[in-house]
Predicted model as a PDB file, atoms N, CA, C, CB and O in Angstrom, pLDDT in the B-factor column:
MODEL        1                                                                  
ATOM      1  N   ARG A   1      14.233 -24.782   5.761  1.00 67.00           N  
ATOM      2  CA  ARG A   1      13.080 -24.052   5.207  1.00 67.00           C  
ATOM      3  C   ARG A   1      12.068 -23.897   6.323  1.00 67.00           C  
ATOM      4  CB  ARG A   1      12.447 -24.796   3.963  1.00 67.00           C  
ATOM      5  O   ARG A   1      11.805 -24.901   6.985  1.00 67.00           O  
ATOM      6  N   GLU A   2      11.492 -22.784   6.594  1.00 64.00           N  
ATOM      7  CA  GLU A   2      10.558 -22.508   7.734  1.00 64.00           C  
ATOM      8  C   GLU A   2       9.173 -22.951   7.136  1.00 64.00           C  
ATOM      9  CB  GLU A   2      10.578 -20.867   8.242  1.00 64.00           C  
ATOM     10  O   GLU A   2       8.854 -22.746   5.965  1.00 64.00           O  
ATOM     11  N   PRO A   3       8.407 -23.563   8.046  1.00 65.00           N  
ATOM     12  CA  PRO A   3       7.025 -23.928   7.639  1.00 65.00           C  
ATOM     13  C   PRO A   3       6.120 -22.645   7.551  1.00 65.00           C  
ATOM     14  CB  PRO A   3       6.407 -24.973   8.680  1.00 65.00           C  
ATOM     15  O   PRO A   3       6.253 -21.718   8.350  1.00 65.00           O  
ATOM     16  N   THR A   4       5.331 -22.642   6.688  1.00 67.00           N  
ATOM     17  CA  THR A   4       4.335 -21.515   6.454  1.00 67.00           C  
ATOM     18  C   THR A   4       3.198 -21.509   7.496  1.00 67.00           C  
ATOM     19  CB  THR A   4       3.698 -21.638   5.015  1.00 67.00           C  
ATOM     20  O   THR A   4       2.821 -22.585   7.960  1.00 67.00           O  
ATOM     21  N   SER A   5       2.685 -20.450   7.852  1.00 57.00           N  
ATOM     22  CA  SER A   5       1.606 -20.419   8.864  1.00 57.00           C  
ATOM     23  C   SER A   5       0.462 -19.701   8.216  1.00 57.00           C  
ATOM     24  CB  SER A   5       2.047 -19.707  10.219  1.00 57.00           C  
ATOM     25  O   SER A   5       0.662 -18.897   7.306  1.00 57.00           O  
ATOM     26  N   ASP A   6      -0.898 -20.015   8.731  1.00 63.00           N  
ATOM     27  CA  ASP A   6      -1.909 -19.192   8.344  1.00 63.00           C  
ATOM     28  C   ASP A   6      -2.176 -18.063   9.174  1.00 63.00           C  
ATOM     29  CB  ASP A   6      -2.992 -19.884   8.211  1.00 63.00           C  
ATOM     30  O   ASP A   6      -3.189 -17.388   8.995  1.00 63.00           O  
ATOM     31  N   ASN A   7      -1.273 -17.783  10.148  1.00 55.00           N  
ATOM     32  CA  ASN A   7      -1.352 -16.589  11.109  1.00 55.00           C  
ATOM     33  C   ASN A   7       0.095 -16.294  11.408  1.00 55.00           C  
ATOM     34  CB  ASN A   7      -2.222 -16.893  12.514  1.00 55.00           C  
ATOM     35  O   ASN A   7       0.538 -16.618  12.510  1.00 55.00           O  
ATOM     36  N   PRO A   8       0.919 -15.669  10.460  1.00 54.00           N  
ATOM     37  CA  PRO A   8       2.279 -15.440  10.635  1.00 54.00           C  
ATOM     38  C   PRO A   8       2.561 -14.474  11.773  1.00 54.00           C  
ATOM     39  CB  PRO A   8       2.847 -14.960   9.392  1.00 54.00           C  
ATOM     40  O   PRO A   8       3.732 -14.426  12.148  1.00 54.00           O  
ATOM     41  N   THR A   9       1.659 -13.687  12.391  1.00 50.00           N  
ATOM     42  CA  THR A   9       1.988 -12.548  13.269  1.00 50.00           C  
ATOM     43  C   THR A   9       1.542 -13.096  14.654  1.00 50.00           C  
ATOM     44  CB  THR A   9       1.217 -11.112  12.826  1.00 50.00           C  
ATOM     45  O   THR A   9       1.492 -12.353  15.634  1.00 50.00           O  
ATOM     46  N   LEU A  10       1.216 -14.424  14.712  1.00 46.00           N  
ATOM     47  CA  LEU A  10       0.716 -14.847  16.141  1.00 46.00           C  
ATOM     48  C   LEU A  10       1.710 -14.550  17.246  1.00 46.00           C  
ATOM     49  CB  LEU A  10       0.414 -16.397  16.197  1.00 46.00           C  
ATOM     50  O   LEU A  10       1.313 -14.056  18.301  1.00 46.00           O  
ATOM     51  N   THR A  11       3.002 -14.837  17.043  1.00 48.00           N  
ATOM     52  CA  THR A  11       3.844 -14.580  18.184  1.00 48.00           C  
ATOM     53  C   THR A  11       4.457 -13.239  18.119  1.00 48.00           C  
ATOM     54  CB  THR A  11       4.893 -15.598  18.301  1.00 48.00           C  
ATOM     55  O   THR A  11       5.299 -12.927  18.962  1.00 48.00           O  
ATOM     56  N   ARG A  12       4.093 -12.397  17.159  1.00 70.00           N  
ATOM     57  CA  ARG A  12       4.595 -10.956  17.017  1.00 70.00           C  
ATOM     58  C   ARG A  12       3.404  -9.980  17.194  1.00 70.00           C  
ATOM     59  CB  ARG A  12       5.295 -10.711  15.554  1.00 70.00           C  
ATOM     60  O   ARG A  12       2.970  -9.293  16.270  1.00 70.00           O  
ATOM     61  N   ARG A  13       2.942  -9.975  18.376  1.00 80.00           N  
ATOM     62  CA  ARG A  13       1.654  -9.302  18.745  1.00 80.00           C  
ATOM     63  C   ARG A  13       1.656  -7.860  18.177  1.00 80.00           C  
ATOM     64  CB  ARG A  13       1.454  -9.273  20.346  1.00 80.00           C  
ATOM     65  O   ARG A  13       0.735  -7.424  17.486  1.00 80.00           O  
ATOM     66  N   ALA A  14       2.819  -7.113  18.539  1.00 85.00           N  
ATOM     67  CA  ALA A  14       2.823  -5.767  18.088  1.00 85.00           C  
ATOM     68  C   ALA A  14       2.483  -5.682  16.471  1.00 85.00           C  
ATOM     69  CB  ALA A  14       4.254  -5.140  18.438  1.00 85.00           C  
ATOM     70  O   ALA A  14       1.562  -4.984  16.047  1.00 85.00           O  
ATOM     71  N   GLU A  15       3.246  -6.391  15.714  1.00 86.00           N  
ATOM     72  CA  GLU A  15       3.039  -6.420  14.272  1.00 86.00           C  
ATOM     73  C   GLU A  15       1.716  -6.713  13.905  1.00 86.00           C  
ATOM     74  CB  GLU A  15       3.876  -7.346  13.638  1.00 86.00           C  
ATOM     75  O   GLU A  15       1.317  -6.268  12.829  1.00 86.00           O  
ATOM     76  N   ALA A  16       0.921  -7.422  14.649  1.00 88.00           N  
ATOM     77  CA  ALA A  16      -0.410  -7.819  14.265  1.00 88.00           C  
ATOM     78  C   ALA A  16      -1.384  -6.553  14.458  1.00 88.00           C  
ATOM     79  CB  ALA A  16      -0.878  -9.098  15.151  1.00 88.00           C  
ATOM     80  O   ALA A  16      -2.500  -6.544  13.938  1.00 88.00           O  
ATOM     81  N   LEU A  17      -0.965  -5.624  15.134  1.00 93.00           N  
ATOM     82  CA  LEU A  17      -1.718  -4.330  15.418  1.00 93.00           C  
ATOM     83  C   LEU A  17      -1.685  -3.401  14.200  1.00 93.00           C  
ATOM     84  CB  LEU A  17      -1.090  -3.568  16.672  1.00 93.00           C  
ATOM     85  O   LEU A  17      -2.629  -2.645  13.972  1.00 93.00           O  
ATOM     86  N   ILE A  18      -0.598  -3.455  13.416  1.00 94.00           N  
ATOM     87  CA  ILE A  18      -0.387  -2.468  12.362  1.00 94.00           C  
ATOM     88  C   ILE A  18      -1.570  -2.326  11.533  1.00 94.00           C  
ATOM     89  CB  ILE A  18       0.761  -2.814  11.513  1.00 94.00           C  
ATOM     90  O   ILE A  18      -2.131  -3.336  11.107  1.00 94.00           O  
ATOM     91  N   GLY A  19      -1.996  -1.176  11.268  1.00 95.00           N  
ATOM     92  CA  GLY A  19      -3.161  -0.801  10.599  1.00 95.00           C  
ATOM     93  C   GLY A  19      -4.465  -0.528  11.458  1.00 95.00           C  
ATOM     94  O   GLY A  19      -5.419   0.057  10.943  1.00 95.00           O  
ATOM     95  N   ARG A  20      -4.493  -0.956  12.770  1.00 96.00           N  
ATOM     96  CA  ARG A  20      -5.554  -0.625  13.567  1.00 96.00           C  
ATOM     97  C   ARG A  20      -5.618   0.956  13.855  1.00 96.00           C  
ATOM     98  CB  ARG A  20      -5.444  -1.439  14.829  1.00 96.00           C  
ATOM     99  O   ARG A  20      -4.618   1.667  13.954  1.00 96.00           O  
ATOM    100  N   VAL A  21      -6.875   1.372  13.968  1.00 97.00           N  
ATOM    101  CA  VAL A  21      -7.135   2.748  14.435  1.00 97.00           C  
ATOM    102  C   VAL A  21      -7.681   2.768  15.781  1.00 97.00           C  
ATOM    103  CB  VAL A  21      -8.061   3.463  13.538  1.00 97.00           C  
ATOM    104  O   VAL A  21      -8.612   2.029  16.102  1.00 97.00           O  
ATOM    105  N   VAL A  22      -7.095   3.644  16.631  1.00 97.00           N  
ATOM    106  CA  VAL A  22      -7.517   3.725  18.069  1.00 97.00           C  
ATOM    107  C   VAL A  22      -7.372   5.136  18.552  1.00 97.00           C  
ATOM    108  CB  VAL A  22      -6.675   2.768  18.980  1.00 97.00           C  
ATOM    109  O   VAL A  22      -6.608   5.887  17.945  1.00 97.00           O  
ATOM    110  N   PRO A  23      -8.008   5.535  19.540  1.00 98.00           N  
ATOM    111  CA  PRO A  23      -7.837   6.799  20.146  1.00 98.00           C  
ATOM    112  C   PRO A  23      -6.659   6.711  21.086  1.00 98.00           C  
ATOM    113  CB  PRO A  23      -9.100   7.243  20.859  1.00 98.00           C  
ATOM    114  O   PRO A  23      -6.359   5.646  21.625  1.00 98.00           O  
ATOM    115  N   LEU A  24      -5.923   7.951  21.302  1.00 98.00           N  
ATOM    116  CA  LEU A  24      -4.909   8.156  22.252  1.00 98.00           C  
ATOM    117  C   LEU A  24      -5.402   8.125  23.499  1.00 98.00           C  
ATOM    118  CB  LEU A  24      -4.232   9.299  22.077  1.00 98.00           C  
ATOM    119  O   LEU A  24      -6.285   8.951  23.734  1.00 98.00           O  
ATOM    120  N   GLU A  25      -5.009   7.246  24.551  1.00 97.00           N  
ATOM    121  CA  GLU A  25      -5.389   7.168  25.952  1.00 97.00           C  
ATOM    122  C   GLU A  25      -4.608   8.330  26.670  1.00 97.00           C  
ATOM    123  CB  GLU A  25      -5.046   5.698  26.581  1.00 97.00           C  
ATOM    124  O   GLU A  25      -5.139   8.963  27.582  1.00 97.00           O  
ATOM    125  N   CYS A  26      -3.326   8.590  26.230  1.00 97.00           N  
ATOM    126  CA  CYS A  26      -2.534   9.641  26.783  1.00 97.00           C  
ATOM    127  C   CYS A  26      -1.787  10.454  25.685  1.00 97.00           C  
ATOM    128  CB  CYS A  26      -1.554   9.051  27.772  1.00 97.00           C  
ATOM    129  O   CYS A  26      -1.114   9.871  24.834  1.00 97.00           O  
ATOM    130  N   ALA A  27      -1.915  11.811  25.717  1.00 98.00           N  
ATOM    131  CA  ALA A  27      -1.407  12.701  24.646  1.00 98.00           C  
ATOM    132  C   ALA A  27       0.058  12.233  24.326  1.00 98.00           C  
ATOM    133  CB  ALA A  27      -1.452  14.280  25.111  1.00 98.00           C  
ATOM    134  O   ALA A  27       0.774  11.633  25.127  1.00 98.00           O  
ATOM    135  N   ILE A  28       0.435  12.615  22.949  1.00 98.00           N  
ATOM    136  CA  ILE A  28       1.796  12.279  22.565  1.00 98.00           C  
ATOM    137  C   ILE A  28       2.477  13.548  22.915  1.00 98.00           C  
ATOM    138  CB  ILE A  28       1.986  11.832  21.018  1.00 98.00           C  
ATOM    139  O   ILE A  28       2.130  14.577  22.335  1.00 98.00           O  
ATOM    140  N   VAL A  29       3.487  13.575  23.881  1.00 98.00           N  
ATOM    141  CA  VAL A  29       4.182  14.668  24.178  1.00 98.00           C  
ATOM    142  C   VAL A  29       5.643  14.198  24.159  1.00 98.00           C  
ATOM    143  CB  VAL A  29       3.719  15.282  25.479  1.00 98.00           C  
ATOM    144  O   VAL A  29       6.018  13.122  24.625  1.00 98.00           O  
ATOM    145  N   ASN A  30       6.519  15.216  23.505  1.00 97.00           N  
ATOM    146  CA  ASN A  30       7.927  14.829  23.317  1.00 97.00           C  
ATOM    147  C   ASN A  30       8.060  13.451  22.634  1.00 97.00           C  
ATOM    148  CB  ASN A  30       8.652  14.808  24.680  1.00 97.00           C  
ATOM    149  O   ASN A  30       8.961  12.655  22.900  1.00 97.00           O  
ATOM    150  N   GLY A  31       7.109  13.248  21.755  1.00 96.00           N  
ATOM    151  CA  GLY A  31       7.272  12.064  20.827  1.00 96.00           C  
ATOM    152  C   GLY A  31       6.678  10.711  21.458  1.00 96.00           C  
ATOM    153  O   GLY A  31       6.717   9.655  20.827  1.00 96.00           O  
ATOM    154  N   HIS A  32       6.140  10.809  22.708  1.00 97.00           N  
ATOM    155  CA  HIS A  32       5.853   9.613  23.298  1.00 97.00           C  
ATOM    156  C   HIS A  32       4.326   9.763  24.022  1.00 97.00           C  
ATOM    157  CB  HIS A  32       7.071   9.256  24.330  1.00 97.00           C  
ATOM    158  O   HIS A  32       4.036  10.702  24.763  1.00 97.00           O  
ATOM    159  N   GLY A  33       3.425   8.679  23.672  1.00 98.00           N  
ATOM    160  CA  GLY A  33       2.140   8.687  24.448  1.00 98.00           C  
ATOM    161  C   GLY A  33       1.831   7.222  24.745  1.00 98.00           C  
ATOM    162  O   GLY A  33       2.666   6.407  25.136  1.00 98.00           O  
ATOM    163  N   ARG A  34       0.477   6.964  24.506  1.00 97.00           N  
ATOM    164  CA  ARG A  34      -0.041   5.613  25.093  1.00 97.00           C  
ATOM    165  C   ARG A  34      -1.425   5.539  24.497  1.00 97.00           C  
ATOM    166  CB  ARG A  34      -0.082   5.537  26.815  1.00 97.00           C  
ATOM    167  O   ARG A  34      -2.184   6.503  24.393  1.00 97.00           O  
ATOM    168  N   VAL A  35      -1.690   4.249  24.100  1.00 97.00           N  
ATOM    169  CA  VAL A  35      -2.985   3.727  23.593  1.00 97.00           C  
ATOM    170  C   VAL A  35      -3.420   2.494  24.350  1.00 97.00           C  
ATOM    171  CB  VAL A  35      -2.890   3.398  22.098  1.00 97.00           C  
ATOM    172  O   VAL A  35      -2.599   1.694  24.799  1.00 97.00           O  
ATOM    173  N   GLN A  36      -4.647   2.363  24.474  1.00 96.00           N  
ATOM    174  CA  GLN A  36      -5.339   1.185  25.090  1.00 96.00           C  
ATOM    175  C   GLN A  36      -5.834   0.271  23.896  1.00 96.00           C  
ATOM    176  CB  GLN A  36      -6.613   1.670  26.056  1.00 96.00           C  
ATOM    177  O   GLN A  36      -6.533   0.769  23.013  1.00 96.00           O  
ATOM    178  N   ILE A  37      -5.521  -0.895  23.871  1.00 94.00           N  
ATOM    179  CA  ILE A  37      -6.146  -1.870  22.876  1.00 94.00           C  
ATOM    180  C   ILE A  37      -6.515  -2.952  23.653  1.00 94.00           C  
ATOM    181  CB  ILE A  37      -5.233  -2.336  21.706  1.00 94.00           C  
ATOM    182  O   ILE A  37      -5.676  -3.567  24.311  1.00 94.00           O  
ATOM    183  N   ALA A  38      -7.919  -3.304  23.641  1.00 92.00           N  
ATOM    184  CA  ALA A  38      -8.472  -4.305  24.395  1.00 92.00           C  
ATOM    185  C   ALA A  38      -8.094  -4.050  25.874  1.00 92.00           C  
ATOM    186  CB  ALA A  38      -8.016  -5.654  23.885  1.00 92.00           C  
ATOM    187  O   ALA A  38      -8.334  -2.962  26.398  1.00 92.00           O  
ATOM    188  N   ASP A  39      -7.446  -5.159  26.602  1.00 93.00           N  
ATOM    189  CA  ASP A  39      -7.108  -4.942  27.896  1.00 93.00           C  
ATOM    190  C   ASP A  39      -5.549  -4.566  28.181  1.00 93.00           C  
ATOM    191  CB  ASP A  39      -7.510  -6.141  28.599  1.00 93.00           C  
ATOM    192  O   ASP A  39      -5.065  -4.624  29.312  1.00 93.00           O  
ATOM    193  N   ALA A  40      -4.872  -4.200  27.103  1.00 93.00           N  
ATOM    194  CA  ALA A  40      -3.482  -3.926  27.146  1.00 93.00           C  
ATOM    195  C   ALA A  40      -3.309  -2.332  26.834  1.00 93.00           C  
ATOM    196  CB  ALA A  40      -2.697  -4.888  26.076  1.00 93.00           C  
ATOM    197  O   ALA A  40      -4.030  -1.747  26.026  1.00 93.00           O  
ATOM    198  N   TYR A  41      -2.351  -1.756  27.511  1.00 95.00           N  
ATOM    199  CA  TYR A  41      -1.777  -0.514  27.104  1.00 95.00           C  
ATOM    200  C   TYR A  41      -0.254  -0.525  26.423  1.00 95.00           C  
ATOM    201  CB  TYR A  41      -1.779   0.330  28.347  1.00 95.00           C  
ATOM    202  O   TYR A  41       0.737  -1.123  26.844  1.00 95.00           O  
ATOM    203  N   TRP A  42      -0.364   0.242  25.351  1.00 96.00           N  
ATOM    204  CA  TRP A  42       0.806   0.261  24.377  1.00 96.00           C  
ATOM    205  C   TRP A  42       1.460   1.672  24.487  1.00 96.00           C  
ATOM    206  CB  TRP A  42       0.314  -0.044  22.809  1.00 96.00           C  
ATOM    207  O   TRP A  42       0.773   2.691  24.406  1.00 96.00           O  
ATOM    208  N   ASP A  43       2.722   1.698  24.663  1.00 97.00           N  
ATOM    209  CA  ASP A  43       3.507   2.853  24.324  1.00 97.00           C  
ATOM    210  C   ASP A  43       3.549   3.183  22.935  1.00 97.00           C  
ATOM    211  CB  ASP A  43       4.802   2.704  24.761  1.00 97.00           C  
ATOM    212  O   ASP A  43       3.747   2.294  22.106  1.00 97.00           O  
ATOM    213  N   VAL A  44       3.363   4.508  22.563  1.00 97.00           N  
ATOM    214  CA  VAL A  44       3.480   4.843  21.121  1.00 97.00           C  
ATOM    215  C   VAL A  44       4.328   6.047  20.925  1.00 97.00           C  
ATOM    216  CB  VAL A  44       2.115   5.081  20.492  1.00 97.00           C  
ATOM    217  O   VAL A  44       4.527   6.864  21.824  1.00 97.00           O  
ATOM    218  N   THR A  45       4.804   6.133  19.772  1.00 97.00           N  
ATOM    219  CA  THR A  45       5.689   7.246  19.351  1.00 97.00           C  
ATOM    220  C   THR A  45       4.983   7.788  18.123  1.00 97.00           C  
ATOM    221  CB  THR A  45       7.236   6.779  19.038  1.00 97.00           C  
ATOM    222  O   THR A  45       4.303   7.102  17.360  1.00 97.00           O  
ATOM    223  N   GLY A  46       5.241   9.255  17.996  1.00 97.00           N  
ATOM    224  CA  GLY A  46       4.596   9.861  16.848  1.00 97.00           C  
ATOM    225  C   GLY A  46       4.705  11.384  17.106  1.00 97.00           C  
ATOM    226  O   GLY A  46       5.378  11.819  18.041  1.00 97.00           O  
ATOM    227  N   PRO A  47       4.003  12.209  16.223  1.00 97.00           N  
ATOM    228  CA  PRO A  47       4.001  13.534  16.376  1.00 97.00           C  
ATOM    229  C   PRO A  47       3.158  13.879  17.530  1.00 97.00           C  
ATOM    230  CB  PRO A  47       3.596  14.175  15.189  1.00 97.00           C  
ATOM    231  O   PRO A  47       2.323  13.084  17.960  1.00 97.00           O  
ATOM    232  N   GLU A  48       3.380  15.225  18.124  1.00 98.00           N  
ATOM    233  CA  GLU A  48       2.592  15.665  19.302  1.00 98.00           C  
ATOM    234  C   GLU A  48       1.024  15.793  18.950  1.00 98.00           C  
ATOM    235  CB  GLU A  48       3.169  17.084  19.818  1.00 98.00           C  
ATOM    236  O   GLU A  48       0.640  16.469  17.996  1.00 98.00           O  
ATOM    237  N   LEU A  49       0.227  15.148  19.728  1.00 98.00           N  
ATOM    238  CA  LEU A  49      -1.113  14.949  19.463  1.00 98.00           C  
ATOM    239  C   LEU A  49      -1.893  14.990  20.825  1.00 98.00           C  
ATOM    240  CB  LEU A  49      -1.301  13.630  18.699  1.00 98.00           C  
ATOM    241  O   LEU A  49      -1.468  14.317  21.764  1.00 98.00           O  
ATOM    242  N   PRO A  50      -2.991  15.737  20.956  1.00 98.00           N  
ATOM    243  CA  PRO A  50      -3.724  15.571  22.239  1.00 98.00           C  
ATOM    244  C   PRO A  50      -4.468  14.257  22.520  1.00 98.00           C  
ATOM    245  CB  PRO A  50      -4.694  16.624  22.325  1.00 98.00           C  
ATOM    246  O   PRO A  50      -4.811  13.485  21.625  1.00 98.00           O  
ATOM    247  N   VAL A  51      -4.674  14.074  23.724  1.00 98.00           N  
ATOM    248  CA  VAL A  51      -5.393  12.832  24.203  1.00 98.00           C  
ATOM    249  C   VAL A  51      -6.869  12.786  23.440  1.00 98.00           C  
ATOM    250  CB  VAL A  51      -5.569  12.884  25.936  1.00 98.00           C  
ATOM    251  O   VAL A  51      -7.582  13.783  23.321  1.00 98.00           O  
ATOM    252  N   GLY A  52      -7.178  11.584  22.988  1.00 97.00           N  
ATOM    253  CA  GLY A  52      -8.364  11.312  22.253  1.00 97.00           C  
ATOM    254  C   GLY A  52      -8.307  11.464  20.771  1.00 97.00           C  
ATOM    255  O   GLY A  52      -9.291  11.163  20.095  1.00 97.00           O  
ATOM    256  N   THR A  53      -7.308  11.874  20.277  1.00 98.00           N  
ATOM    257  CA  THR A  53      -7.001  11.910  18.880  1.00 98.00           C  
ATOM    258  C   THR A  53      -6.953  10.440  18.247  1.00 98.00           C  
ATOM    259  CB  THR A  53      -5.642  12.652  18.692  1.00 98.00           C  
ATOM    260  O   THR A  53      -6.256   9.571  18.771  1.00 98.00           O  
ATOM    261  N   VAL A  54      -7.674  10.206  17.170  1.00 98.00           N  
ATOM    262  CA  VAL A  54      -7.596   8.850  16.583  1.00 98.00           C  
ATOM    263  C   VAL A  54      -6.470   8.769  15.648  1.00 98.00           C  
ATOM    264  CB  VAL A  54      -8.873   8.467  15.869  1.00 98.00           C  
ATOM    265  O   VAL A  54      -6.274   9.519  14.692  1.00 98.00           O  
ATOM    266  N   VAL A  55      -5.685   7.687  16.061  1.00 98.00           N  
ATOM    267  CA  VAL A  55      -4.429   7.468  15.274  1.00 98.00           C  
ATOM    268  C   VAL A  55      -4.395   6.150  14.652  1.00 98.00           C  
ATOM    269  CB  VAL A  55      -3.208   7.616  16.123  1.00 98.00           C  
ATOM    270  O   VAL A  55      -5.137   5.270  15.088  1.00 98.00           O  
ATOM    271  N   ARG A  56      -3.575   5.919  13.636  1.00 98.00           N  
ATOM    272  CA  ARG A  56      -3.458   4.648  13.057  1.00 98.00           C  
ATOM    273  C   ARG A  56      -2.122   4.190  13.279  1.00 98.00           C  
ATOM    274  CB  ARG A  56      -3.795   4.640  11.649  1.00 98.00           C  
ATOM    275  O   ARG A  56      -1.161   4.941  13.110  1.00 98.00           O  
ATOM    276  N   ILE A  57      -1.988   2.850  13.697  1.00 97.00           N  
ATOM    277  CA  ILE A  57      -0.703   2.192  13.989  1.00 97.00           C  
ATOM    278  C   ILE A  57      -0.126   1.856  12.721  1.00 97.00           C  
ATOM    279  CB  ILE A  57      -0.829   0.952  14.872  1.00 97.00           C  
ATOM    280  O   ILE A  57      -0.703   1.131  11.911  1.00 97.00           O  
ATOM    281  N   VAL A  58       1.126   2.425  12.513  1.00 97.00           N  
ATOM    282  CA  VAL A  58       1.743   2.265  11.041  1.00 97.00           C  
ATOM    283  C   VAL A  58       3.119   1.271  11.089  1.00 97.00           C  
ATOM    284  CB  VAL A  58       2.208   3.909  10.408  1.00 97.00           C  
ATOM    285  O   VAL A  58       3.640   0.779  10.088  1.00 97.00           O  
ATOM    286  N   ALA A  59       3.529   1.112  12.315  1.00 95.00           N  
ATOM    287  CA  ALA A  59       4.739   0.264  12.456  1.00 95.00           C  
ATOM    288  C   ALA A  59       4.976  -0.211  13.966  1.00 95.00           C  
ATOM    289  CB  ALA A  59       6.006   1.086  11.938  1.00 95.00           C  
ATOM    290  O   ALA A  59       4.293   0.280  14.865  1.00 95.00           O  
ATOM    291  N   SER A  60       5.897  -1.117  14.214  1.00 92.00           N  
ATOM    292  CA  SER A  60       6.119  -1.413  15.593  1.00 92.00           C  
ATOM    293  C   SER A  60       7.712  -1.566  15.728  1.00 92.00           C  
ATOM    294  CB  SER A  60       5.285  -2.762  16.047  1.00 92.00           C  
ATOM    295  O   SER A  60       8.413  -2.022  14.825  1.00 92.00           O  
ATOM    296  N   ARG A  61       8.193  -1.127  16.967  1.00 89.00           N  
ATOM    297  CA  ARG A  61       9.731  -1.344  17.197  1.00 89.00           C  
ATOM    298  C   ARG A  61       9.655  -1.817  18.581  1.00 89.00           C  
ATOM    299  CB  ARG A  61      10.756   0.040  17.012  1.00 89.00           C  
ATOM    300  O   ARG A  61       9.398  -1.070  19.525  1.00 89.00           O  
ATOM    301  N   GLY A  62       9.908  -3.210  18.694  1.00 83.00           N  
ATOM    302  CA  GLY A  62       9.946  -3.798  20.006  1.00 83.00           C  
ATOM    303  C   GLY A  62       8.577  -3.912  20.510  1.00 83.00           C  
ATOM    304  O   GLY A  62       7.720  -4.522  19.870  1.00 83.00           O  
ATOM    305  N   THR A  63       8.318  -3.298  21.734  1.00 83.00           N  
ATOM    306  CA  THR A  63       6.929  -3.073  22.318  1.00 83.00           C  
ATOM    307  C   THR A  63       6.384  -1.741  22.138  1.00 83.00           C  
ATOM    308  CB  THR A  63       6.912  -3.334  23.753  1.00 83.00           C  
ATOM    309  O   THR A  63       5.336  -1.443  22.711  1.00 83.00           O  
ATOM    310  N   SER A  64       7.038  -0.851  21.343  1.00 92.00           N  
ATOM    311  CA  SER A  64       6.393   0.354  21.010  1.00 92.00           C  
ATOM    312  C   SER A  64       5.903   0.383  19.674  1.00 92.00           C  
ATOM    313  CB  SER A  64       7.225   1.429  21.211  1.00 92.00           C  
ATOM    314  O   SER A  64       6.471  -0.162  18.727  1.00 92.00           O  
ATOM    315  N   LEU A  65       4.665   1.135  19.600  1.00 96.00           N  
ATOM    316  CA  LEU A  65       4.031   1.227  18.386  1.00 96.00           C  
ATOM    317  C   LEU A  65       4.172   2.743  17.746  1.00 96.00           C  
ATOM    318  CB  LEU A  65       2.558   0.796  18.609  1.00 96.00           C  
ATOM    319  O   LEU A  65       4.019   3.745  18.445  1.00 96.00           O  
ATOM    320  N   MET A  66       4.455   2.792  16.460  1.00 97.00           N  
ATOM    321  CA  MET A  66       4.565   4.016  15.777  1.00 97.00           C  
ATOM    322  C   MET A  66       3.243   4.438  15.160  1.00 97.00           C  
ATOM    323  CB  MET A  66       5.614   3.918  14.751  1.00 97.00           C  
ATOM    324  O   MET A  66       2.648   3.631  14.446  1.00 97.00           O  
ATOM    325  N   VAL A  67       2.735   5.658  15.388  1.00 98.00           N  
ATOM    326  CA  VAL A  67       1.370   6.121  14.965  1.00 98.00           C  
ATOM    327  C   VAL A  67       1.415   7.293  14.211  1.00 98.00           C  
ATOM    328  CB  VAL A  67       0.485   6.360  16.077  1.00 98.00           C  
ATOM    329  O   VAL A  67       2.396   8.034  14.271  1.00 98.00           O  
ATOM    330  N   GLU A  68       0.406   7.544  13.478  1.00 98.00           N  
ATOM    331  CA  GLU A  68       0.120   8.848  12.733  1.00 98.00           C  
ATOM    332  C   GLU A  68      -1.472   9.069  12.896  1.00 98.00           C  
ATOM    333  CB  GLU A  68       0.599   8.752  11.049  1.00 98.00           C  
ATOM    334  O   GLU A  68      -2.301   8.185  13.111  1.00 98.00           O  
ATOM    335  N   PRO A  69      -1.699  10.409  12.750  1.00 97.00           N  
ATOM    336  CA  PRO A  69      -3.052  10.829  12.823  1.00 97.00           C  
ATOM    337  C   PRO A  69      -3.904   9.963  11.789  1.00 97.00           C  
ATOM    338  CB  PRO A  69      -3.144  12.388  12.533  1.00 97.00           C  
ATOM    339  O   PRO A  69      -3.407   9.799  10.674  1.00 97.00           O  
ATOM    340  N   ALA A  70      -5.053   9.439  12.047  1.00 96.00           N  
ATOM    341  CA  ALA A  70      -5.850   8.795  11.285  1.00 96.00           C  
ATOM    342  C   ALA A  70      -6.594   9.461  10.258  1.00 96.00           C  
ATOM    343  CB  ALA A  70      -6.582   8.216  11.996  1.00 96.00           C  
ATOM    344  O   ALA A  70      -6.893   8.896   9.206  1.00 96.00           O  
ATOM    345  N   GLY A  71      -6.911  10.680  10.537  1.00 81.00           N  
ATOM    346  CA  GLY A  71      -7.661  11.698   9.742  1.00 81.00           C  
ATOM    347  C   GLY A  71      -7.416  11.716   8.262  1.00 81.00           C  
ATOM    348  O   GLY A  71      -8.002  12.530   7.549  1.00 81.00           O  
TER     349      GLY A  71                                                      
ENDMDL                                                                          
END                                                                             
């Protein structure tokens, strides 16, 4: 049995970002774009959206985050 933790996503940094709302740093073109969270840049996948669009992180797959418009 695994021990329980008060912070279960501590070692799964991408999963800890799910639900965050951030602006696109680079437009999503052909399904791929980029956001900046604190001092890190993350690759994102989602629908075609222009730079600056506010998106919500809805899932993670490896080191890529899946986003949708936050509107």
